[in-house]
C-alpha positions, -999 to +999 in steps of 0.1 A: +277-609+351+313-605+331+304-575+304+312-589+268+338-569+261+360-592+291+341-630+283+359-620+241+390-607+256+396-637+277+386-664+251+407-646+231+437-649+258+430-680+265+430-695+227+463-675+222+474-696+252+474-724+229+484-712+200+515-691+210+527-694+243+555-674+247+533-643+228+507-651+256+538-644+281+542-608+263+503-600+260+498-608+294+529-584+308+513-562+286+478-558+299+487-560+335+510-526+335+485-513+313+457-515+340+483-510+369+492-479+359+451-467+355+441-447+380+403-447+398+392-422+372+406-434+341+394-465+345+359-453+353+356-429+327+366-456+299+345-481+313+317-457+304+328-452+272+327-482+263+293-492+280+274-461+257+291-474+228+284-506+235+247-494+240+250-473+203+260-505+192+230-521+206+201-502+201+212-502+157+211-537+158+179-542+174+164-505+149+139-518+125+156-520+097+136-510+063+147-538+032+142-523-003 
């Protein structure tokens, strides 16, 4: 199952392709080169940091609130 971040990114890129094809091509080029220059260790570290960040956000959303 794709991650939430991945799904959001894919949706945004698909919308960009429809709205501005020239910008879409530039963005895809930047994404390609940023991914291909990333080492496996860096990719794993970044993925772990993003996962921890999403976990904190989910915990904050689920935390009961006291209304005043």
